[in-house]
C-alpha positions as CSV (number, residue, x, y, z in Angstrom):
1,X,84.7,101.5,46.5
2,X,82.0,100.3,48.9
3,X,84.4,97.3,50.4
4,X,87.6,100.3,50.7
5,X,84.9,102.4,52.8
6,X,83.8,99.0,55.0
7,X,87.3,98.2,55.8
8,X,88.0,101.9,56.7
9,X,85.4,101.6,58.8
10,X,86.5,98.8,60.9
11,X,89.7,99.5,60.9
12,X,88.7,103.0,62.3
13,X,86.2,101.5,65.0
14,X,89.1,98.9,66.2
15,X,91.8,101.6,66.5
16,X,89.0,103.7,68.4
17,X,88.4,100.9,70.4
18,X,91.8,100.2,71.3
19,X,92.5,103.8,72.4
20,X,89.7,103.3,74.6
21,X,91.3,100.4,76.7
22,X,94.4,101.6,76.9
23,X,92.5,104.4,79.2
24,X,91.2,102.2,82.1
25,X,93.5,101.4,84.2
26,X,93.0,98.6,87.3
27,X,93.6,99.9,90.5
28,X,96.0,97.4,92.5
29,X,95.3,97.9,95.9
30,X,98.5,96.8,99.0
31,X,98.5,94.7,101.7
32,X,97.3,97.9,103.9
33,X,94.6,98.8,101.6
34,X,93.3,95.1,101.4
35,X,93.9,94.5,105.7
36,X,91.6,98.3,105.9
37,X,89.1,97.4,103.1
38,X,88.2,94.0,104.6
39,X,88.4,95.5,108.5
40,X,85.5,97.6,107.0
41,X,84.0,95.1,104.9
42,X,83.4,92.7,107.8
43,X,82.3,95.8,109.8
44,X,79.9,97.6,107.2
45,X,78.8,95.7,104.8
46,X,75.1,95.2,105.6
47,X,74.0,93.0,102.6
48,X,77.2,91.3,102.1
49,X,77.9,92.2,98.8
50,X,81.0,92.3,99.1
51,X,80.9,96.1,98.2
52,X,80.4,99.2,100.6
53,X,78.0,101.2,98.7
54,X,76.5,104.8,99.2
55,X,74.2,104.0,102.3
56,X,76.8,101.9,103.8
57,X,79.6,104.7,103.5
58,X,77.8,107.5,105.0
59,X,77.3,104.9,108.2
60,X,81.1,105.1,108.6
61,X,82.4,106.3,112.0
62,X,84.6,109.1,111.5
63,X,87.6,107.5,112.6
64,X,86.8,105.1,110.1
65,X,86.8,106.9,107.4
66,X,90.3,109.0,108.3
67,X,91.2,104.9,108.2
68,X,90.4,104.5,104.7
69,X,91.4,107.9,103.5
70,X,94.8,107.4,105.0
71,X,95.3,103.8,103.8
72,X,94.8,105.2,100.3
73,X,90.7,104.6,99.7
74,X,88.7,107.4,100.0
75,X,87.3,108.5,96.3
76,X,88.9,110.9,94.8
77,X,86.3,114.0,94.3
78,X,85.9,115.4,91.0
79,X,86.9,119.2,90.7
80,X,84.1,121.6,90.2
81,X,84.3,123.2,86.7
82,X,83.4,126.9,87.1
């Protein structure tokens, strides 16, 4: 009986892990998005870590923020729940 419960627990855990993995989608950038991101990194990546952190994004000019948004690089804001 204990072996059956252990087996069922393992199967359940594997099923949950498989479902969680299916929900993740890897974001693929277009060539235009890659070019815009590379330009913004060269301009604003102060610590040269290959990413734009919150402080670096805050220093972006309005024109560059608009360019990134038009290229589809902007982060989507979560809707507030009422």
